[in-house]
N, CA, C and O atoms as a Tinker XYZ file with bonds, in Angstrom:
   380  protein
     1  N     36.100000  278.210000  159.912000    73     2
     2  CA    37.333000  278.913000  160.360000    64     1     3
     3  C     36.922000  280.206000  159.615000    63     2     4     5
     4  O     36.225000  280.004000  158.621000    81     3
     5  N     37.220000  281.501000  159.903000    73     3     6
     6  CA    37.090000  282.641000  158.992000    64     5     7
     7  C     38.391000  283.444000  158.361000    63     6     8     9
     8  O     39.323000  284.050000  158.889000    81     7
     9  N     38.201000  283.301000  157.651000    73     7    10
    10  CA    39.807000  283.509000  156.608000    64     9    11
    11  C     40.189000  285.261000  156.256000    63    10    12    13
    12  O     39.520000  285.674000  155.309000    81    11
    13  N     40.928000  286.074000  156.731000    73    11    14
    14  CA    41.113000  286.986000  156.962000    64    13    15
    15  C     40.634000  287.565000  155.246000    63    14    16    17
    16  O     41.045000  286.901000  154.294000    81    15
    17  N     39.779000  288.794000  154.996000    73    15    18
    18  CA    39.694000  289.703000  153.928000    64    17    19
    19  C     41.319000  290.203000  154.067000    63    18    20    21
    20  O     41.939000  290.542000  155.075000    81    19
    21  N     41.917000  290.077000  152.114000    73    19    22
    22  CA    42.678000  290.782000  152.108000    64    21    23
    23  C     42.493000  291.925000  151.037000    63    22    24    25
    24  O     42.128000  291.735000  149.877000    81    23
    25  N     42.778000  293.053000  151.564000    73    23    26
    26  CA    42.006000  294.334000  150.941000    64    25    27
    27  C     43.500000  294.637000  150.614000    63    26    28    29
    28  O     44.342000  294.532000  151.505000    81    27
    29  N     43.859000  295.029000  149.284000    73    27    30
    30  CA    44.407000  295.884000  148.675000    64    29    31
    31  C     44.806000  296.472000  147.929000    63    30    32    33
    32  O     44.292000  297.520000  148.320000    81    31
    33  N     45.634000  296.910000  146.631000    73    31    34
    34  CA    45.030000  297.861000  145.903000    64    33    35
    35  C     46.417000  297.827000  144.389000    63    34    36    37
    36  O     47.361000  297.037000  144.422000    81    35
    37  N     46.237000  298.670000  143.422000    73    35    38
    38  CA    47.466000  298.861000  142.910000    64    37    39
    39  C     48.284000  299.527000  142.892000    63    38    40    41
    40  O     49.209000  299.784000  142.121000    81    39
    41  N     47.805000  299.977000  144.175000    73    39    42
    42  CA    49.599000  300.911000  144.215000    64    41    43
    43  C     50.107000  300.109000  145.295000    63    42    44    45
    44  O     51.242000  300.463000  145.616000    81    43
    45  N     49.626000  299.099000  145.999000    73    43    46
    46  CA    50.775000  297.967000  146.437000    64    45    47
    47  C     51.893000  297.693000  145.521000    63    46    48    49
    48  O     53.083000  298.008000  145.550000    81    47
    49  N     50.913000  296.772000  144.406000    73    47    50
    50  CA    51.523000  296.352000  143.700000    64    49    51
    51  C     52.876000  297.463000  142.396000    63    50    52    53
    52  O     53.917000  297.227000  141.783000    81    51
    53  N     52.138000  298.383000  142.561000    73    51    54
    54  CA    52.859000  299.440000  141.718000    64    53    55
    55  C     54.009000  300.191000  142.065000    63    54    56    57
    56  O     54.762000  300.878000  141.375000    81    55
    57  N     53.987000  299.791000  143.872000    73    55    58
    58  CA    55.041000  300.361000  144.686000    64    57    59
    59  C     55.843000  299.506000  145.023000    63    58    60    61
    60  O     57.018000  299.599000  144.669000    81    59
    61  N     55.375000  298.420000  145.826000    73    59    62
    62  CA    56.401000  297.145000  146.455000    64    61    63
    63  C     57.053000  296.653000  145.408000    63    62    64    65
    64  O     58.282000  296.672000  145.474000    81    63
    65  N     56.345000  296.046000  144.080000    73    63    66
    66  CA    57.457000  295.212000  143.364000    64    65    67
    67  C     58.742000  295.540000  142.629000    63    66    68    69
    68  O     59.793000  294.901000  142.610000    81    67
    69  N     58.343000  296.972000  141.873000    73    67    70
    70  CA    59.681000  297.764000  141.810000    64    69    71
    71  C     60.622000  298.079000  142.586000    63    70    72    73
    72  O     61.828000  298.095000  142.341000    81    71
    73  N     60.007000  298.371000  143.666000    73    71    74
    74  CA    61.201000  298.505000  145.442000    64    73    75
    75  C     62.384000  297.009000  145.225000    63    74    76    77
    76  O     63.607000  296.934000  145.110000    81    75
    77  N     61.242000  295.953000  145.247000    73    75    78
    78  CA    61.877000  294.517000  145.839000    64    77    79
    79  C     62.605000  294.552000  144.084000    63    78    80    81
    80  O     63.702000  294.000000  144.179000    81    79
    81  N     62.424000  294.883000  142.981000    73    79    82
    82  CA    63.347000  294.554000  141.976000    64    81    83
    83  C     64.407000  295.391000  142.461000    63    82    84    85
    84  O     65.553000  294.953000  142.562000    81    83
    85  N     64.144000  296.397000  142.722000    73    83    86
    86  CA    65.546000  297.337000  142.353000    64    85    87
    87  C     66.500000  297.561000  143.966000    63    86    88    89
    88  O     67.566000  298.151000  144.144000    81    87
    89  N     65.543000  296.775000  145.030000    73    87    90
    90  CA    66.708000  296.836000  146.312000    64    89    91
    91  C     67.394000  295.519000  145.977000    63    90    92    93
    92  O     68.621000  295.467000  146.057000    81    91
    93  N     66.640000  294.373000  145.581000    73    91    94
    94  CA    67.267000  293.123000  145.081000    64    93    95
    95  C     68.791000  293.421000  143.977000    63    94    96    97
    96  O     69.887000  292.879000  144.113000    81    95
    97  N     68.318000  294.615000  142.737000    73    95    98
    98  CA    69.799000  294.220000  142.256000    64    97    99
    99  C     70.741000  295.378000  142.596000    63    98   100   101
   100  O     71.961000  295.376000  142.429000    81    99
   101  N     70.237000  296.043000  142.935000    73    99   102
   102  CA    71.444000  297.394000  144.775000    64   101   103
   103  C     72.409000  295.735000  145.202000    63   102   104   105
   104  O     73.619000  295.591000  145.029000    81   103
   105  N     71.488000  294.708000  145.748000    73   103   106
   106  CA    72.329000  293.844000  146.599000    64   105   107
   107  C     73.102000  293.070000  145.840000    63   106   108   109
   108  O     74.234000  292.829000  146.261000    81   107
   109  N     72.555000  292.352000  144.206000    73   107   110
   110  CA    73.164000  291.887000  143.636000    64   109   111
   111  C     74.689000  292.572000  143.347000    63   110   112   113
   112  O     75.756000  291.958000  143.344000    81   111
   113  N     74.492000  293.964000  143.113000    73   111   114
   114  CA    75.399000  294.464000  143.100000    64   113   115
   115  C     76.933000  294.877000  143.620000    63   114   116   117
   116  O     78.069000  294.943000  143.153000    81   115
   117  N     76.191000  295.130000  144.975000    73   115   118
   118  CA    77.169000  295.361000  146.134000    64   117   119
   119  C     77.165000  294.052000  146.580000    63   118   120   121
   120  O     78.314000  293.611000  146.589000    81   119
   121  N     76.500000  293.405000  146.883000    73   119   122
   122  CA    77.347000  291.792000  148.141000    64   121   123
   123  C     77.725000  290.946000  147.141000    63   122   124   125
   124  O     78.908000  290.617000  147.215000    81   123
   125  N     76.787000  290.246000  145.753000    73   123   126
   126  CA    77.808000  289.596000  144.915000    64   125   127
   127  C     77.191000  288.102000  145.684000    63   126   128   129
   128  O     77.997000  287.313000  146.176000    81   127
   129  N     76.312000  287.940000  145.705000    73   127   130
   130  CA    75.237000  286.665000  146.557000    64   129   131
   131  C     75.907000  285.371000  145.391000    63   130   132   133
   132  O     76.788000  285.709000  144.601000    81   131
   133  N     75.512000  284.282000  145.402000    73   131   134
   134  CA    75.495000  282.653000  144.550000    64   133   135
   135  C     73.838000  283.671000  143.951000    63   134   136   137
   136  O     73.285000  284.598000  144.544000    81   135
   137  N     73.603000  283.273000  143.138000    73   135   138
   138  CA    72.632000  283.338000  141.945000    64   137   139
   139  C     71.044000  282.658000  142.298000    63   138   140   141
   140  O     69.916000  283.044000  141.994000    81   139
   141  N     71.569000  281.393000  143.133000    73   139   142
   142  CA    70.127000  280.636000  143.510000    64   141   143
   143  C     70.011000  281.506000  145.119000    63   142   144   145
   144  O     69.312000  281.195000  146.084000    81   143
   145  N     70.939000  282.643000  144.975000    73   143   146
   146  CA    70.267000  282.912000  146.451000    64   145   147
   147  C     69.377000  284.292000  146.052000    63   146   148   149
   148  O     68.918000  284.885000  147.027000    81   147
   149  N     69.102000  284.832000  144.800000    73   147   150
   150  CA    68.572000  285.936000  145.041000    64   149   151
   151  C     67.503000  286.133000  144.541000    63   150   152   153
   152  O     67.013000  287.262000  144.528000    81   151
   153  N     66.939000  285.147000  144.051000    73   151   154
   154  CA    65.425000  284.827000  143.855000    64   153   155
   155  C     64.552000  284.664000  145.503000    63   154   156   157
   156  O     63.343000  284.840000  145.653000    81   155
   157  N     65.577000  284.276000  146.645000    73   155   158
   158  CA    64.837000  284.531000  147.763000    64   157   159
   159  C     65.443000  285.456000  149.020000    63   158   160   161
   160  O     65.195000  285.295000  150.214000    81   159
   161  N     66.347000  286.516000  148.391000    73   159   162
   162  CA    66.305000  287.733000  148.745000    64   161   163
   163  C     65.305000  288.503000  148.657000    63   162   164   165
   164  O     64.934000  289.253000  149.559000    81   163
   165  N     64.529000  288.330000  147.031000    73   163   166
   166  CA    63.443000  288.916000  146.233000    64   165   167
   167  C     62.509000  288.826000  147.043000    63   166   168   169
   168  O     61.843000  289.746000  147.518000    81   167
   169  N     62.381000  287.097000  147.337000    73   167   170
   170  CA    60.865000  286.873000  148.261000    64   169   171
   171  C     61.107000  287.204000  149.871000    63   170   172   173
   172  O     60.126000  287.241000  150.615000    81   171
   173  N     62.508000  287.456000  150.410000    73   171   174
   174  CA    62.325000  288.080000  151.652000    64   173   175
   175  C     61.514000  289.077000  151.623000    63   174   176   177
   176  O     60.335000  289.193000  151.957000    81   175
   177  N     62.810000  290.289000  150.876000    73   175   178
   178  CA    62.305000  291.401000  150.667000    64   177   179
   179  C     60.113000  291.888000  150.534000    63   178   180   181
   180  O     59.257000  292.547000  151.124000    81   179
   181  N     60.231000  291.236000  149.683000    73   179   182
   182  CA    58.807000  291.060000  149.748000    64   181   183
   183  C     57.840000  291.173000  151.018000    63   182   184   185
   184  O     57.015000  292.082000  151.105000    81   183
   185  N     58.004000  290.169000  152.012000    73   183   186
   186  CA    57.754000  289.563000  152.907000    64   185   187
   187  C     58.140000  290.563000  154.001000    63   186   188   189
   188  O     57.296000  290.633000  154.894000    81   187
   189  N     59.268000  291.399000  154.159000    73   187   190
   190  CA    59.408000  292.171000  155.212000    64   189   191
   191  C     58.577000  293.818000  154.654000    63   190   192   193
   192  O     58.178000  294.769000  155.326000    81   191
   193  N     58.574000  293.620000  153.468000    73   191   194
   194  CA    57.661000  295.491000  153.006000    64   193   195
   195  C     56.093000  294.608000  153.298000    63   194   196   197
   196  O     55.576000  295.186000  154.254000    81   195
   197  N     55.174000  293.448000  152.833000    73   195   198
   198  CA    53.857000  293.589000  153.079000    64   197   199
   199  C     53.833000  292.971000  154.704000    63   198   200   201
   200  O     52.666000  292.840000  155.074000    81   199
   201  N     54.569000  292.672000  155.475000    73   199   202
   202  CA    54.447000  292.170000  156.839000    64   201   203
   203  C     54.494000  293.734000  157.761000    63   202   204   205
   204  O     53.654000  294.096000  158.585000    81   203
   205  N     55.271000  294.204000  157.492000    73   203   206
   206  CA    55.859000  296.237000  157.966000    64   205   207
   207  C     55.171000  296.809000  157.650000    63   206   208   209
   208  O     54.425000  297.452000  158.389000    81   207
   209  N     55.141000  296.810000  156.514000    73   207   210
   210  CA    54.691000  298.366000  155.387000    64   209   211
   211  C     53.382000  298.223000  155.412000    63   210   212   213
   212  O     52.633000  298.746000  156.238000    81   211
   213  N     52.931000  297.214000  154.135000    73   211   214
   214  CA    51.671000  298.061000  153.499000    64   213   215
   215  C     50.473000  296.595000  154.925000    63   214   216   217
   216  O     49.276000  296.866000  155.015000    81   215
   217  N     50.766000  295.880000  155.402000    73   215   218
   218  CA    49.790000  295.251000  155.611000    64   217   219
   219  C     50.331000  294.809000  156.968000    63   218   220   221
   220  O     50.328000  293.637000  157.344000    81   219
   221  N     50.820000  295.897000  157.708000    73   219   222
   222  CA    50.903000  295.600000  159.384000    64   221   223
   223  C     49.947000  295.410000  160.376000    63   222   224   225
   224  O     48.958000  296.124000  160.205000    81   223
   225  N     49.897000  294.541000  161.555000    73   223   226
   226  CA    48.838000  294.028000  162.005000    64   225   227
   227  C     48.131000  293.588000  161.733000    63   226   228   229
   228  O     47.078000  293.431000  162.350000    81   227
   229  N     48.550000  293.024000  160.206000    73   227   230
   230  CA    47.272000  291.504000  159.756000    64   229   231
   231  C     48.881000  290.722000  159.474000    63   230   232   233
   232  O     49.783000  291.021000  158.692000    81   231
   233  N     48.760000  289.662000  160.442000    73   231   234
   234  CA    49.655000  288.767000  160.033000    64   233   235
   235  C     49.746000  287.719000  159.018000    63   234   236   237
   236  O     50.797000  287.228000  158.605000    81   235
   237  N     48.734000  287.460000  158.703000    73   235   238
   238  CA    48.952000  286.494000  158.215000    64   237   239
   239  C     48.536000  286.472000  156.340000    63   238   240   241
   240  O     48.805000  285.835000  155.321000    81   239
   241  N     47.571000  287.854000  156.895000    73   239   242
   242  CA    47.397000  288.647000  155.176000    64   241   243
   243  C     49.013000  289.036000  154.722000    63   242   244   245
   244  O     49.454000  288.637000  153.645000    81   243
   245  N     49.863000  289.878000  155.690000    73   243   246
   246  CA    51.162000  290.336000  155.311000    64   245   247
   247  C     52.260000  288.943000  154.448000    63   246   248   249
   248  O     53.055000  288.956000  153.508000    81   247
   249  N     51.591000  287.571000  155.662000    73   247   250
   250  CA    52.813000  286.938000  154.567000    64   249   251
   251  C     52.091000  286.368000  153.715000    63   250   252   253
   252  O     52.890000  285.512000  153.336000    81   251
   253  N     50.935000  286.152000  152.971000    73   251   254
   254  CA    50.360000  285.784000  152.072000    64   253   255
   255  C     50.672000  286.906000  150.623000    63   254   256   257
   256  O     50.798000  286.636000  149.429000    81   255
   257  N     50.725000  288.377000  151.448000    73   255   258
   258  CA    50.259000  289.539000  150.081000    64   257   259
   259  C     52.567000  289.468000  149.901000    63   258   260   261
   260  O     53.107000  289.515000  148.795000    81   259
   261  N     53.240000  289.377000  151.008000    73   259   262
   262  CA    54.566000  289.415000  150.938000    64   261   263
   263  C     55.289000  288.299000  149.696000    63   262   264   265
   264  O     56.090000  288.649000  148.830000    81   263
   265  N     54.669000  286.698000  149.938000    73   263   266
   266  CA    55.243000  285.971000  148.697000    64   265   267
   267  C     54.301000  286.047000  147.117000    63   266   268   269
   268  O     54.276000  285.111000  146.319000    81   267
   269  N     53.811000  286.942000  146.983000    73   267   270
   270  CA    52.685000  287.406000  146.056000    64   269   271
   271  C     54.036000  288.200000  145.766000    63   270   272   273
   272  O     54.851000  287.778000  144.945000    81   271
   273  N     54.272000  289.683000  146.680000    73   271   274
   274  CA    54.992000  290.843000  145.926000    64   273   275
   275  C     56.447000  290.281000  145.742000    63   274   276   277
   276  O     56.874000  290.564000  144.623000    81   275
   277  N     57.416000  289.504000  146.580000    73   275   278
   278  CA    58.336000  288.840000  146.526000    64   277   279
   279  C     58.167000  287.923000  144.841000    63   278   280   281
   280  O     58.902000  288.184000  143.889000    81   279
   281  N     57.299000  287.094000  144.809000    73   279   282
   282  CA    57.108000  286.621000  143.439000    64   281   283
   283  C     56.843000  287.053000  142.175000    63   282   284   285
   284  O     57.398000  286.596000  141.176000    81   283
   285  N     56.157000  287.770000  142.173000    73   283   286
   286  CA    55.859000  288.968000  141.225000    64   285   287
   287  C     56.920000  289.306000  140.978000    63   286   288   289
   288  O     57.397000  288.902000  139.917000    81   287
   289  N     57.809000  290.272000  141.939000    73   287   290
   290  CA    58.764000  290.911000  141.187000    64   289   291
   291  C     59.896000  289.655000  140.527000    63   290   292   293
   292  O     60.309000  289.925000  139.400000    81   291
   293  N     60.315000  288.574000  141.031000    73   291   294
   294  CA    61.220000  287.500000  140.658000    64   293   295
   295  C     60.571000  287.727000  138.738000    63   294   296   297
   296  O     61.194000  288.062000  137.731000    81   295
   297  N     59.542000  287.469000  138.883000    73   295   298
   298  CA    58.255000  287.487000  137.596000    64   297   299
   299  C     58.458000  288.411000  136.132000    63   298   300   301
   300  O     58.476000  288.144000  134.931000    81   299
   301  N     58.626000  289.890000  137.140000    73   299   302
   302  CA    58.968000  290.769000  136.349000    64   301   303
   303  C     59.765000  290.883000  135.776000    63   302   304   305
   304  O     59.828000  291.002000  134.552000    81   303
   305  N     60.921000  290.865000  136.887000    73   303   306
   306  CA    62.255000  290.601000  136.185000    64   305   307
   307  C     62.910000  289.713000  135.285000    63   306   308   309
   308  O     63.655000  290.157000  134.411000    81   307
   309  N     62.703000  288.538000  135.421000    73   307   310
   310  CA    62.580000  287.828000  134.186000    64   309   311
   311  C     62.109000  288.020000  133.281000    63   310   312   313
   312  O     62.740000  288.140000  132.231000    81   311
   313  N     60.755000  288.121000  133.376000    73   311   314
   314  CA    60.136000  288.587000  132.221000    64   313   315
   315  C     60.798000  289.757000  131.330000    63   314   316   317
   316  O     60.576000  289.695000  130.120000    81   315
   317  N     61.415000  290.584000  131.708000    73   315   318
   318  CA    62.041000  291.930000  131.227000    64   317   319
   319  C     63.490000  291.284000  130.913000    63   318   320   321
   320  O     63.648000  291.450000  129.703000    81   319
   321  N     64.285000  290.820000  131.289000    73   319   322
   322  CA    65.747000  290.182000  131.043000    64   321   323
   323  C     65.328000  288.842000  129.732000    63   322   324   325
   324  O     66.410000  288.493000  129.261000    81   323
   325  N     64.172000  288.050000  129.054000    73   323   326
   326  CA    64.475000  287.766000  128.322000    64   325   327
   327  C     63.976000  288.407000  126.980000    63   326   328   329
   328  O     64.377000  288.306000  125.820000    81   327
   329  N     63.006000  289.066000  127.537000    73   327   330
   330  CA    62.572000  290.306000  126.644000    64   329   331
   331  C     64.090000  291.339000  125.688000    63   330   332   333
   332  O     64.197000  291.812000  124.557000    81   331
   333  N     65.018000  291.283000  126.938000    73   331   334
   334  CA    65.739000  292.596000  126.399000    64   333   335
   335  C     66.794000  291.611000  125.647000    63   334   336   337
   336  O     67.200000  291.897000  124.521000    81   335
   337  N     67.182000  290.531000  126.272000    73   335   338
   338  CA    67.862000  289.686000  125.610000    64   337   339
   339  C     66.903000  289.188000  124.355000    63   338   340   341
   340  O     67.682000  289.305000  123.409000    81   339
   341  N     66.101000  288.873000  124.004000    73   339   342
   342  CA    65.432000  288.112000  122.599000    64   341   343
   343  C     65.705000  289.249000  121.847000    63   342   344   345
   344  O     66.429000  288.970000  120.891000    81   343
   345  N     65.395000  290.452000  121.913000    73   343   346
   346  CA    65.624000  291.547000  121.122000    64   345   347
   347  C     66.961000  291.962000  120.372000    63   346   348   349
   348  O     67.148000  292.471000  119.267000    81   347
   349  N     68.238000  291.359000  121.879000    73   347   350
   350  CA    69.316000  291.988000  121.255000    64   349   351
   351  C     70.100000  291.029000  120.206000    63   350   352   353
   352  O     70.855000  291.397000  119.306000    81   351
   353  N     69.658000  289.462000  120.617000    73   351   354
   354  CA    69.954000  288.427000  119.383000    64   353   355
   355  C     69.150000  288.989000  117.855000    63   354   356   357
   356  O     69.724000  289.070000  116.769000    81   355
   357  N     67.175000  289.459000  118.217000    73   355   358
   358  CA    67.349000  289.955000  116.889000    64   357   359
   359  C     67.809000  290.380000  116.503000    63   358   360   361
   360  O     68.179000  289.914000  115.426000    81   359
   361  N     68.503000  292.202000  117.048000    73   359   362
   362  CA    68.761000  292.905000  116.409000    64   361   363
   363  C     70.251000  292.684000  115.942000    63   362   364   365
   364  O     70.854000  293.563000  115.327000    81   363
   365  N     70.757000  291.593000  116.229000    73   363   366
   366  CA    72.492000  291.034000  115.885000    64   365   367
   367  C     71.991000  290.458000  114.606000    63   366   368   369
   368  O     72.306000  290.711000  113.443000    81   367
   369  N     71.339000  289.821000  114.991000    73   367   370
   370  CA    70.795000  288.685000  113.561000    64   369   371
   371  C     70.317000  289.503000  112.090000    63   370   372   373
   372  O     70.658000  289.092000  110.981000    81   371
   373  N     69.521000  290.653000  112.295000    73   371   374
   374  CA    69.445000  291.765000  111.384000    64   373   375
   375  C     70.367000  292.907000  110.653000    63   374   376   377
   376  O     70.174000  293.481000  109.581000    81   375
   377  N     71.488000  293.048000  111.645000    73   375   378
   378  CA    72.575000  293.149000  111.449000    64   377   379
   379  C     73.291000  292.747000  110.751000    63   378   380
   380  O     74.472000  293.085000  110.816000    81   379
């Protein structure tokens, strides 16, 4: 069984992940989905971007990288949110 070679570059991650975060936030503000659906929306967006834009013609690679993009966007958003909340709490304690 030959596994596909996945060719990706840093630009995929630098462009795709912020776009997924941005679109997910727009969907959250406009459609107000339940909180438990938001990570699923990010993964679906990652799959769509990867399959139809980044890795056209390579379905297996597109699916693999789509999950990578979606979960990377979720992790980046969660990390940023945690950092901002911790900074605000620390700032309130100092003042």
